[in-house]
DSSP file (Angstrom, degrees, kcal/mol; ACC not computed):
  #  RESIDUE AA STRUCTURE BP1 BP2  ACC     N-H-->O    O-->H-N    N-H-->O    O-->H-N    TCO  KAPPA ALPHA  PHI   PSI    X-CA   Y-CA   Z-CA
    1    1 A X              0   0    0      0, 0.0     2,-0.6     0, 0.0     0, 0.0   0.000 360.0 360.0 360.0 129.0   24.7   -2.4   -3.8
    2    2 A X        +     0   0    0      1,-0.1     3,-0.1     2,-0.0     0, 0.0  -0.672 360.0 167.6 -80.7 120.2   23.5    0.0   -1.0
    3    3 A X    >   +     0   0    0     -2,-0.6     3,-2.2     1,-0.1     4,-0.3   0.198  40.7 112.5-116.0  13.8   19.7    0.2   -0.9
    4    4 A X  G >  S+     0   0    0      1,-0.3     3,-1.5     2,-0.2    -1,-0.1   0.806  71.8  63.1 -60.9 -28.3   19.3    1.9    2.4
    5    5 A X  G 3  S+     0   0    0      1,-0.3   113,-0.3    -3,-0.1    -1,-0.3   0.684  99.5  56.4 -68.7 -15.0   17.9    5.0    0.6
    6    6 A X  G <  S+     0   0    0     -3,-2.2   119,-0.3   111,-0.1     2,-0.3   0.467  92.3  93.0 -91.9  -2.9   15.0    2.9   -0.6
    7    7 A X    <   -     0   0    0     -3,-1.5     2,-0.4    -4,-0.3   115,-0.1  -0.640  52.7-167.4 -97.2 150.2   14.0    1.8    2.9
    8    8 A X        -     0   0    0    113,-0.4     2,-0.1    -2,-0.3    -2,-0.0  -0.982  21.2-124.4-130.6 143.5   11.4    3.5    5.2
    9    9 A X     >  -     0   0    0     -2,-0.4     4,-2.2     1,-0.1     5,-0.2  -0.464  20.1-117.3 -87.0 160.0   11.0    2.7    8.9
   10   10 A X  H  > S+     0   0    0      1,-0.2     4,-3.1     2,-0.2     5,-0.2   0.896 117.6  53.9 -58.5 -40.4    7.9    1.6   10.6
   11   11 A X  H  > S+     0   0    0      2,-0.2     4,-2.6     1,-0.2     5,-0.2   0.915 106.8  50.4 -62.7 -43.4    7.9    4.8   12.6
   12   12 A X  H  > S+     0   0    0      2,-0.2     4,-2.2     1,-0.2    -1,-0.2   0.920 114.5  44.4 -60.2 -43.3    8.1    6.9    9.5
   13   13 A X  H  X S+     0   0    0     -4,-2.2     4,-3.0     2,-0.2     5,-0.2   0.944 113.4  49.2 -67.4 -47.6    5.2    5.1    8.0
   14   14 A X  H  X S+     0   0    0     -4,-3.1     4,-1.4     1,-0.2    -2,-0.2   0.901 112.7  48.7 -58.9 -41.4    3.1    5.2   11.1
   15   15 A X  H  X S+     0   0    0     -4,-2.6     4,-0.5    -5,-0.2    -1,-0.2   0.918 113.0  46.8 -65.0 -44.0    3.8    8.9   11.5
   16   16 A X  H >< S+     0   0    0     -4,-2.2     3,-1.1    -5,-0.2    -2,-0.2   0.919 111.8  50.4 -64.4 -43.6    2.8    9.6    7.9
   17   17 A X  H 3< S+     0   0    0     -4,-3.0    -1,-0.2     1,-0.2    -2,-0.2   0.771 111.1  49.8 -66.8 -25.2   -0.4    7.5    8.1
   18   18 A X  H 3< S+     0   0    0     -4,-1.4     2,-1.1    -5,-0.2    -1,-0.2   0.500  79.6 112.8 -90.2  -5.0   -1.4    9.3   11.3
   19   19 A X    X<  -     0   0    0     -3,-1.1     3,-2.0    -4,-0.5     8,-0.1  -0.555  46.2-171.3 -76.1  98.3   -0.9   12.8    9.9
   20   20 A X  T 3  S+     0   0    0     -2,-1.1    -1,-0.2     1,-0.3     4,-0.1   0.600  79.3  72.9 -68.5 -10.0   -4.4   14.3    9.7
   21   21 A X  T 3  S+     0   0    0      2,-0.1     2,-0.4     3,-0.0    -1,-0.3   0.705  85.9  77.3 -73.7 -18.7   -3.1   17.3    7.8
   22   22 A X  S <  S-     0   0    0     -3,-2.0     5,-0.1    -6,-0.2     0, 0.0  -0.784 101.1-101.8 -90.6 132.1   -2.7   14.9    4.8
   23   23 A X    >>  -     0   0    0     -2,-0.4     4,-2.0     1,-0.1     3,-0.6  -0.193  26.9-120.8 -54.2 143.0   -5.9   14.1    3.0
   24   24 A X  H 3> S+     0   0    0      1,-0.2     4,-2.6     2,-0.2     5,-0.2   0.876 110.2  58.8 -53.8 -43.1   -7.4   10.7    3.9
   25   25 A X  H 3> S+     0   0    0      1,-0.2     4,-1.7     2,-0.2    -1,-0.2   0.887 107.1  46.4 -57.1 -41.3   -7.3    9.6    0.2
   26   26 A X  H <> S+     0   0    0     -3,-0.6     4,-2.1     2,-0.2    -1,-0.2   0.917 112.3  50.3 -67.6 -43.3   -3.5   10.1    0.1
   27   27 A X  H  X S+     0   0    0     -4,-2.0     4,-2.3     1,-0.2    -2,-0.2   0.864 108.6  52.2 -64.7 -35.1   -3.0    8.4    3.4
   28   28 A X  H  X S+     0   0    0     -4,-2.6     4,-2.5     2,-0.2    -1,-0.2   0.875 106.6  53.6 -69.6 -36.1   -5.0    5.4    2.3
   29   29 A X  H  X S+     0   0    0     -4,-1.7     4,-2.2    -5,-0.2    -2,-0.2   0.950 110.3  47.5 -59.0 -47.9   -3.0    5.1   -0.9
   30   30 A X  H  X S+     0   0    0     -4,-2.1     4,-2.1     1,-0.2    -2,-0.2   0.914 110.5  52.5 -58.4 -43.2    0.2    5.0    1.3
   31   31 A X  H  X S+     0   0    0     -4,-2.3     4,-2.5     1,-0.2     5,-0.2   0.911 108.8  49.0 -62.1 -43.0   -1.4    2.4    3.5
   32   32 A X  H  X S+     0   0    0     -4,-2.5     4,-1.9     1,-0.2     6,-0.4   0.891 111.1  50.1 -64.4 -38.6   -2.3    0.1    0.5
   33   33 A X  H  < S+     0   0    0     -4,-2.2    -1,-0.2     1,-0.2    -2,-0.2   0.873 115.9  43.6 -64.9 -35.6    1.3    0.4   -0.8
   34   34 A X  H  < S+     0   0    0     -4,-2.1    -2,-0.2    -5,-0.2    -1,-0.2   0.842 124.6  30.8 -77.0 -36.4    2.6   -0.5    2.7
   35   35 A X  H  < S+     0   0    0     -4,-2.5     2,-0.3    -5,-0.2    -2,-0.2   0.548 115.2  43.1-107.4  -9.3    0.3   -3.3    3.5
   36   36 A X  S  < S-     0   0    0     -4,-1.9     2,-1.3    -5,-0.2    37,-0.1  -0.801  84.1 -98.1-136.3 175.5   -0.7   -5.0    0.2
   37   37 A X  S    S+     0   0    0     35,-0.4     2,-0.3    -2,-0.3    -4,-0.1  -0.451  77.2 116.2 -95.2  61.8    0.8   -6.2   -3.1
   38   38 A X        -     0   0    0     -2,-1.3     2,-0.3    -6,-0.4    -2,-0.1  -0.910  55.1-134.1-127.7 155.8   -0.2   -3.2   -5.2
   39   39 A X     >  -     0   0    0     -2,-0.3     4,-2.4     1,-0.1     3,-0.2  -0.708  30.6-108.1-104.1 159.9    1.8   -0.6   -7.1
   40   40 A X  H  > S+     0   0    0     -2,-0.3     4,-2.5     1,-0.2     5,-0.2   0.913 117.7  47.8 -56.3 -49.9    1.1    3.1   -7.1
   41   41 A X  H  > S+     0   0    0      1,-0.2     4,-1.0     2,-0.2    -1,-0.2   0.850 111.3  52.9 -63.7 -32.3   -0.3    3.3  -10.6
   42   42 A X  H  4 S+     0   0    0     -3,-0.2     3,-0.4     2,-0.2     4,-0.4   0.928 110.3  47.0 -66.5 -44.9   -2.5    0.3   -9.9
   43   43 A X  H >< S+     0   0    0     -4,-2.4     3,-1.7     1,-0.2    -2,-0.2   0.927 109.5  52.9 -62.4 -45.7   -3.9    1.9   -6.8
   44   44 A X  H 3< S+     0   0    0     -4,-2.5    -1,-0.2     1,-0.3    50,-0.2   0.730 104.7  57.0 -66.3 -20.4   -4.6    5.3   -8.5
   45   45 A X  T 3< S+     0   0    0     -4,-1.0    -1,-0.3    -3,-0.4    -2,-0.2   0.528  81.7 120.4 -85.8  -6.7   -6.5    3.5  -11.2
   46   46 A X    <   -     0   0    0     -3,-1.7    47,-2.3    -4,-0.4    48,-0.6  -0.284  47.6-158.3 -60.9 140.0   -9.0    1.9   -8.8
   47   47 A X  B >   -A   92   0A   0     45,-0.3     3,-2.1    46,-0.2     4,-0.4  -0.776  36.5 -98.3-107.9 163.2  -12.6    2.8   -9.1
   48   48 A X  G >  S+     0   0    0     43,-2.9     3,-1.8    -2,-0.3    42,-0.1   0.875 122.1  55.9 -51.2 -45.7  -15.1    2.4   -6.2
   49   49 A X  G 3  S+     0   0    0      1,-0.3    -1,-0.3    42,-0.2    43,-0.1   0.676  92.8  72.6 -65.3 -13.2  -16.4   -1.0   -7.4
   50   50 A X  G <  S+     0   0    0     -3,-2.1     9,-2.6     1,-0.1     2,-0.9   0.649  81.0  82.1 -73.4 -13.9  -12.8   -2.4   -7.4
   51   51 A X  E <   -B   58   0B   0     -3,-1.8     2,-1.1    -4,-0.4     7,-0.2  -0.824  58.4-175.3 -96.1 105.9  -12.9   -2.4   -3.5
   52   52 A X  E > > +B   57   0B   0      5,-2.3     5,-2.0    -2,-0.9     3,-0.7  -0.703  12.2 172.9 -99.2  80.0  -14.6   -5.5   -2.4
   53   53 A X  G > 5 +     0   0    0     -2,-1.1     3,-0.7     1,-0.3    -1,-0.2   0.798  68.2  58.5 -68.5 -34.0  -14.5   -4.6    1.3
   54   54 A X  G 3 5S+     0   0    0      1,-0.2    -1,-0.3    -3,-0.2    -2,-0.1   0.849 116.0  37.7 -64.1 -31.5  -16.6   -7.4    2.7
   55   55 A X  G < 5S-     0   0    0     -3,-0.7    -1,-0.2     2,-0.1    -2,-0.2   0.407 111.2-123.9 -95.4   0.2  -14.1   -9.9    1.3
   56   56 A X  T < 5 +     0   0    0     -3,-0.7    17,-2.1    -4,-0.4     2,-0.3   0.940  68.2 126.9  52.6  53.3  -11.1   -7.6    2.1
   57   57 A X  E   < -BC  52  72B   0     -5,-2.0    -5,-2.3    15,-0.2     2,-0.4  -0.944  48.4-154.6-133.5 153.8  -10.0   -7.6   -1.5
   58   58 A X  E     -BC  51  71B   0     13,-2.1    13,-2.0    -2,-0.3     2,-0.6  -0.993  19.5-135.5-124.8 141.8   -9.1   -5.0   -4.2
   59   59 A X  E     - C   0  70B   0     -9,-2.6     2,-0.8    -2,-0.4    11,-0.2  -0.842  11.5-153.6 -97.7 123.2   -9.4   -5.9   -7.9
   60   60 A X  E     + C   0  69B   0      9,-3.7     9,-1.9    -2,-0.6     3,-0.3  -0.859  23.2 166.1-100.2 108.9   -6.5   -4.7  -10.0
   61   61 A X  S    S+     0   0    0     -2,-0.8     2,-0.2     1,-0.2    -1,-0.2   0.646  73.7  45.8 -95.5 -18.7   -7.7   -4.2  -13.5
   62   62 A X  S    S+     0   0    0    -20,-0.2    -1,-0.2   -21,-0.0     6,-0.1  -0.506  78.1 167.1-125.6  61.9   -4.7   -2.3  -14.8
   63   63 A X    >   -     0   0    0      4,-1.0     3,-1.2    -3,-0.3   -25,-0.0  -0.304  50.0-111.4 -77.0 162.2   -1.7   -4.2  -13.5
   64   64 A X  T 3  S+     0   0    0      1,-0.3    -1,-0.1     2,-0.1     0, 0.0   0.852 122.4  48.5 -57.7 -36.3    1.8   -3.7  -14.7
   65   65 A X  T 3  S-     0   0    0      2,-0.1    -1,-0.3     1,-0.0     3,-0.1   0.547 116.1-116.9 -83.3  -7.6    1.6   -7.1  -16.4
   66   66 A X  S <  S+     0   0    0     -3,-1.2     2,-0.2     1,-0.3    -2,-0.1   0.437  73.6 125.6  87.3  -0.3   -1.7   -6.3  -18.0
   67   67 A X        -     0   0    0     -5,-0.1    -4,-1.0     1,-0.0     2,-0.5  -0.482  61.2-122.5 -89.8 161.2   -3.6   -9.0  -16.1
   68   68 A X        +     0   0    0     -2,-0.2     2,-0.3    -6,-0.1    -7,-0.2  -0.895  46.0 150.6 -98.1 129.2   -6.6   -8.8  -13.9
   69   69 A X  E     -C   60   0B   0     -9,-1.9    -9,-3.7    -2,-0.5     2,-0.3  -0.986  36.9-127.3-154.0 165.9   -6.1  -10.0  -10.4
   70   70 A X  E     -C   59   0B   0     -2,-0.3     2,-0.3   -11,-0.2   -11,-0.2  -0.837  19.1-170.0-111.8 150.9   -7.3   -9.6   -6.8
   71   71 A X  E     -C   58   0B   0    -13,-2.0   -13,-2.1    -2,-0.3     2,-0.1  -0.996  24.6-111.7-139.8 146.8   -5.2   -9.0   -3.8
   72   72 A X  E     -C   57   0B   0     -2,-0.3   -35,-0.4   -15,-0.2     2,-0.3  -0.355  26.6-159.9 -74.5 153.8   -6.0   -9.1   -0.1
   73   73 A X        -     0   0    0    -17,-2.1   -37,-0.1   -18,-0.1   -41,-0.1  -0.907  23.9-100.9-128.7 159.9   -6.1   -6.0    2.1
   74   74 A X     >  -     0   0    0     -2,-0.3     4,-2.5     1,-0.1     5,-0.2  -0.275  30.4-111.3 -75.7 163.8   -5.9   -5.7    5.9
   75   75 A X  H  > S+     0   0    0      1,-0.2     4,-2.3     2,-0.2     5,-0.2   0.901 121.0  53.2 -58.4 -41.7   -8.9   -5.0    8.1
   76   76 A X  H  > S+     0   0    0      2,-0.2     4,-2.2     1,-0.2    -1,-0.2   0.915 109.1  47.1 -61.8 -45.0   -7.4   -1.6    8.8
   77   77 A X  H  > S+     0   0    0      2,-0.2     4,-2.6     1,-0.2    -1,-0.2   0.903 110.6  52.6 -65.1 -41.0   -7.1   -0.8    5.1
   78   78 A X  H  X S+     0   0    0     -4,-2.5     4,-2.3     1,-0.2    -1,-0.2   0.908 110.1  49.1 -60.9 -41.4  -10.7   -2.0    4.5
   79   79 A X  H  X S+     0   0    0     -4,-2.3     4,-2.1     2,-0.2    -2,-0.2   0.910 111.2  48.6 -63.7 -42.5  -11.9    0.3    7.3
   80   80 A X  H  X S+     0   0    0     -4,-2.2     4,-2.3     1,-0.2    -2,-0.2   0.896 111.6  50.0 -64.8 -40.1  -10.1    3.3    5.8
   81   81 A X  H  X S+     0   0    0     -4,-2.6     4,-3.0     2,-0.2     5,-0.3   0.898 107.7  53.9 -65.3 -39.7  -11.5    2.5    2.4
   82   82 A X  H  X S+     0   0    0     -4,-2.3     4,-2.5     1,-0.2    -2,-0.2   0.932 110.8  46.6 -58.0 -45.6  -15.0    2.3    3.8
   83   83 A X  H  < S+     0   0    0     -4,-2.1    -1,-0.2     1,-0.2    -2,-0.2   0.909 114.5  47.3 -63.0 -41.8  -14.5    5.7    5.4
   84   84 A X  H  < S+     0   0    0     -4,-2.3    -2,-0.2     1,-0.2    -1,-0.2   0.899 115.0  44.8 -67.0 -42.2  -13.1    7.1    2.1
   85   85 A X  H >< S+     0   0    0     -4,-3.0     3,-2.1     1,-0.2     2,-0.2   0.891  78.8 165.9 -72.6 -40.6  -15.8    5.7   -0.1
   86   86 A X  T 3< S-     0   0    0     -4,-2.5    -1,-0.2    -5,-0.3    -2,-0.1  -0.422  73.2 -19.8  60.7-124.8  -18.8    6.7    2.1
   87   87 A X  T 3  S+     0   0    0     -2,-0.2    -1,-0.3     2,-0.0    -2,-0.1   0.384 103.2 122.2 -97.4   2.7  -22.0    6.3    0.1
   88   88 A X    <   +     0   0    0     -3,-2.1     3,-0.1     1,-0.1    -3,-0.0  -0.344  34.1 180.0 -66.5 146.5  -20.4    6.4   -3.3
   89   89 A X        +     0   0    0      1,-0.2     2,-0.3    -2,-0.0    -1,-0.1   0.406  64.4  19.8-123.7  -4.4  -21.0    3.4   -5.6
   90   90 A X  S    S+     0   0    0    -42,-0.1    -1,-0.2     2,-0.1     2,-0.1  -0.939  81.8  60.7-154.3 175.2  -19.1    4.4   -8.7
   91   91 A X  S    S-     0   0    0     -2,-0.3   -43,-2.9    -3,-0.1   -42,-0.2  -0.248  92.2 -22.5  92.1 177.8  -16.3    6.7  -10.0
   92   92 A X  B     -A   47   0A   0    -45,-0.3   -45,-0.3     1,-0.1     3,-0.1  -0.319  52.6-142.9 -60.9 139.5  -12.7    6.9   -9.1
   93   93 A X  S    S+     0   0    0    -47,-2.3     2,-0.7     1,-0.2   -46,-0.2   0.923  89.6  47.5 -69.8 -44.8  -11.8    5.6   -5.7
   94   94 A X  S    S+     0   0    0    -48,-0.6     7,-2.8   -50,-0.2     2,-0.3  -0.871  76.8 161.1-106.7 110.7   -9.2    8.2   -4.9
   95   95 A X  E     -D  100   0C   0     -2,-0.7     2,-0.4     5,-0.3     5,-0.2  -0.899  27.1-166.4-129.1 156.3  -10.3   11.7   -5.6
   96   96 A X  E >  S-D   99   0C   0      3,-2.7     3,-1.8    -2,-0.3    -2,-0.0  -0.973  84.8 -11.4-138.0 124.9   -9.4   15.3   -4.7
   97   97 A X  T 3  S-     0   0    0     -2,-0.4     3,-0.1     1,-0.3    -1,-0.0   0.857 130.9 -53.4  52.3  38.9  -11.8   18.1   -5.5
   98   98 A X  T 3  S+     0   0    0      1,-0.2     2,-0.3    -6,-0.0    -1,-0.3   0.480 119.2  98.7  80.7   2.8  -13.9   15.7   -7.7
   99   99 A X  E <  S-D   96   0C   0     -3,-1.8    -3,-2.7     1,-0.0    -1,-0.2  -0.872  84.3 -86.4-121.9 157.5  -11.0   14.5   -9.8
  100  100 A X  E     -D   95   0C   0     -2,-0.3    -5,-0.3    -5,-0.2   -56,-0.1  -0.344  50.6-107.3 -61.0 135.1   -8.8   11.4   -9.7
  101  101 A X        -     0   0    0     -7,-2.8     2,-0.2   -57,-0.1    -7,-0.1  -0.350  38.1-130.7 -61.1 140.7   -5.9   11.8   -7.4
  102  102 A X     >  -     0   0    0      1,-0.1     4,-1.7    -3,-0.1     5,-0.2  -0.627  12.1-122.2 -99.7 157.2   -2.6   12.1   -9.3
  103  103 A X  H  > S+     0   0    0     -2,-0.2     4,-2.7     1,-0.2     5,-0.2   0.906 113.1  55.9 -56.9 -45.0    0.7   10.2   -8.8
  104  104 A X  H  > S+     0   0    0      1,-0.2     4,-2.9     2,-0.2     5,-0.3   0.896 104.5  51.9 -59.6 -43.1    2.5   13.6   -8.3
  105  105 A X  H  > S+     0   0    0      1,-0.2     4,-1.9     2,-0.2    -1,-0.2   0.911 113.2  44.8 -60.9 -42.5    0.2   14.5   -5.4
  106  106 A X  H  X S+     0   0    0     -4,-1.7     4,-1.9     2,-0.2    -2,-0.2   0.924 116.5  45.1 -67.4 -45.4    0.8   11.2   -3.6
  107  107 A X  H  X S+     0   0    0     -4,-2.7     4,-2.4     2,-0.2     5,-0.2   0.926 113.8  47.9 -67.0 -46.8    4.6   11.2   -4.2
  108  108 A X  H  X S+     0   0    0     -4,-2.9     4,-2.2    -5,-0.2    -1,-0.2   0.906 112.2  49.8 -63.0 -42.1    5.1   14.9   -3.2
  109  109 A X  H  X S+     0   0    0     -4,-1.9     4,-2.2    -5,-0.3    -1,-0.2   0.889 111.0  49.4 -65.0 -38.5    3.0   14.5    0.0
  110  110 A X  H  X S+     0   0    0     -4,-1.9     4,-1.7     2,-0.2     7,-0.3   0.910 109.7  50.8 -68.8 -40.7    4.9   11.3    1.0
  111  111 A X  H  X>S+     0   0    0     -4,-2.4     5,-2.8     1,-0.2     4,-0.6   0.921 112.9  47.0 -59.6 -43.0    8.3   13.1    0.4
  112  112 A X  H  <5S+     0   0    0     -4,-2.2     3,-0.5     1,-0.2    -2,-0.2   0.895 113.4  48.0 -66.1 -39.6    7.1   16.0    2.6
  113  113 A X  H  <5S+     0   0    0     -4,-2.2    -1,-0.2     1,-0.2    -2,-0.2   0.739 120.7  35.6 -74.3 -23.1    5.8   13.7    5.3
  114  114 A X  H  <5S-     0   0    0     -4,-1.7    -1,-0.2     3,-0.2    -2,-0.2   0.248 113.0-103.6-118.4  12.4    8.9   11.5    5.5
  115  115 A X  T  <5S-     0   0    0     -4,-0.6    -3,-0.2    -3,-0.5    -4,-0.1   0.828  91.8 -30.9  70.7  30.9   11.7   14.0    4.9
  116  116 A X  S   <S+     0   0    0     -5,-2.8    -1,-0.2     1,-0.3    -5,-0.2   0.429  92.5 144.1 111.6  -0.6   12.4   12.9    1.3
  117  117 A X        -     0   0    0     -6,-0.4    -1,-0.3    -7,-0.3     2,-0.2  -0.340  45.0-124.9 -68.0 153.7   11.5    9.2    1.2
  118  118 A X    >   -     0   0    0   -113,-0.3     3,-1.1     1,-0.1     4,-0.5  -0.653  14.2-121.4 -96.6 156.6    9.9    7.9   -2.0
  119  119 A X  T >> S+     0   0    0      1,-0.3     3,-1.2    -2,-0.2     4,-0.9   0.794 112.9  67.4 -64.8 -26.3    6.6    6.1   -2.2
  120  120 A X  H 3> S+     0   0    0      1,-0.3     4,-2.8     2,-0.2    -1,-0.3   0.816  87.2  68.6 -62.2 -28.1    8.6    3.2   -3.8
  121  121 A X  H <> S+     0   0    0     -3,-1.1     4,-2.4     1,-0.2  -113,-0.4   0.816  92.2  60.0 -60.8 -29.8   10.3    2.8   -0.4
  122  122 A X  H <> S+     0   0    0     -3,-1.2     4,-2.0    -4,-0.5    -1,-0.2   0.962 112.3  35.9 -62.2 -51.2    6.9    1.6    0.9
  123  123 A X  H  X S+     0   0    0     -4,-0.9     4,-2.8     2,-0.2     5,-0.2   0.921 118.0  51.5 -68.6 -44.8    6.8   -1.4   -1.5
  124  124 A X  H  X S+     0   0    0     -4,-2.8     4,-2.2     1,-0.2    -2,-0.2   0.919 112.2  46.1 -60.5 -45.7   10.5   -2.0   -1.5
  125  125 A X  H  X S+     0   0    0     -4,-2.4     4,-2.6  -119,-0.3    -1,-0.2   0.921 113.2  49.4 -64.5 -44.4   10.7   -2.2    2.4
  126  126 A X  H  X S+     0   0    0     -4,-2.0     4,-2.5    -5,-0.3    -2,-0.2   0.930 112.2  47.5 -61.3 -45.6    7.6   -4.4    2.6
  127  127 A X  H  X S+     0   0    0     -4,-2.8     4,-2.4     1,-0.2    -1,-0.2   0.892 112.0  50.5 -63.4 -39.2    9.0   -6.8    0.0
  128  128 A X  H  X S+     0   0    0     -4,-2.2     4,-2.5    -5,-0.2    -1,-0.2   0.913 110.4  49.5 -64.7 -43.1   12.4   -6.9    1.8
  129  129 A X  H  X S+     0   0    0     -4,-2.6     4,-2.4     2,-0.2    -2,-0.2   0.919 111.7  48.9 -60.9 -44.0   10.7   -7.6    5.1
  130  130 A X  H  X S+     0   0    0     -4,-2.5     4,-2.3     2,-0.2    -2,-0.2   0.911 111.5  49.1 -63.2 -42.6    8.7  -10.4    3.6
  131  131 A X  H  X S+     0   0    0     -4,-2.4     4,-2.1     1,-0.2    -2,-0.2   0.918 112.5  47.7 -63.2 -44.2   11.7  -12.0    1.9
  132  132 A X  H  X S+     0   0    0     -4,-2.5     4,-2.4     2,-0.2    -2,-0.2   0.885 111.1  50.9 -65.8 -38.5   13.7  -11.8    5.2
  133  133 A X  H  X S+     0   0    0     -4,-2.4     4,-2.3     2,-0.2    -1,-0.2   0.897 109.9  50.4 -65.2 -39.8   10.8  -13.4    7.2
  134  134 A X  H  X S+     0   0    0     -4,-2.3     4,-2.3     2,-0.2    -2,-0.2   0.895 110.4  49.9 -65.1 -39.5   10.6  -16.2    4.6
  135  135 A X  H  X S+     0   0    0     -4,-2.1     4,-2.7     2,-0.2    -2,-0.2   0.920 110.6  49.3 -64.3 -43.3   14.4  -16.8    4.9
  136  136 A X  H  X S+     0   0    0     -4,-2.4     4,-2.5     1,-0.2    -2,-0.2   0.903 111.2  50.4 -62.6 -40.0   14.1  -16.9    8.7
  137  137 A X  H  X S+     0   0    0     -4,-2.3     4,-2.2     2,-0.2    -1,-0.2   0.904 111.6  47.4 -64.3 -41.6   11.2  -19.3    8.5
  138  138 A X  H  X S+     0   0    0     -4,-2.3     4,-2.4     2,-0.2    -2,-0.2   0.922 112.9  48.5 -65.0 -44.5   13.2  -21.6    6.1
  139  139 A X  H  X S+     0   0    0     -4,-2.7     4,-2.2     1,-0.2    -2,-0.2   0.894 111.5  50.6 -63.6 -39.9   16.3  -21.5    8.3
  140  140 A X  H  X S+     0   0    0     -4,-2.5     4,-2.1     2,-0.2    -1,-0.2   0.911 111.0  47.9 -65.3 -42.7   14.2  -22.3   11.4
  141  141 A X  H  X S+     0   0    0     -4,-2.2     4,-2.0     1,-0.2    -2,-0.2   0.892 111.0  51.7 -64.3 -39.2   12.5  -25.3    9.7
  142  142 A X  H  X S+     0   0    0     -4,-2.4     4,-1.8     2,-0.2    -2,-0.2   0.900 109.1  49.8 -66.2 -39.5   15.9  -26.5    8.5
  143  143 A X  H  X S+     0   0    0     -4,-2.2     4,-1.6     1,-0.2    -1,-0.2   0.906 110.5  51.3 -63.1 -40.8   17.3  -26.3   12.1
  144  144 A X  H  X S+     0   0    0     -4,-2.1     4,-0.9     1,-0.2    -2,-0.2   0.865 108.6  50.8 -64.5 -36.7   14.3  -28.2   13.3
  145  145 A X  H  < S+     0   0    0     -4,-2.0     3,-0.2     1,-0.2    -1,-0.2   0.867 108.0  52.9 -68.4 -36.2   14.8  -31.0   10.7
  146  146 A X  H  < S+     0   0    0     -4,-1.8    -1,-0.2     1,-0.2    -2,-0.2   0.829 111.4  45.4 -69.3 -32.1   18.5  -31.4   11.7
  147  147 A X  H  <        0   0    0     -4,-1.6    -1,-0.2     1,-0.2    -2,-0.2   0.617 360.0 360.0 -87.7 -12.0   17.6  -31.8   15.4
  148  148 A X     <        0   0    0     -4,-0.9    -1,-0.2    -3,-0.2    -2,-0.2   0.483 360.0 360.0 -80.3 360.0   14.8  -34.3   14.7
């Protein structure tokens, strides 16, 4: 099955994340999808207290599986979230004009920034990269065992 339409390049992501014409909140959503183990609907449901920035974690209260769990975020994502949150201590994490950011706004902006790519491509590409890296690591360890 050809899945190339589901892939996004590092350059496409870097260019989209650097586009200051796109609101910071939307770009931080993209960054979290690219760098962490979260889904779009989970990110959009975040409230300010769900971001535990000192520990570089986000708390997912509305996961696809219905469970509560935490996932790590990068230093870069924590910094972007700090900038986005500012002095707020409650309310929706991702807002536009005082209301929670919508799925449609995030998806439409990403398609425009990447020439038609979907936000799902962020997660799909990251998971594929992780799987390939794990395979390379396993193959490398097996080669090392054979030569020992």
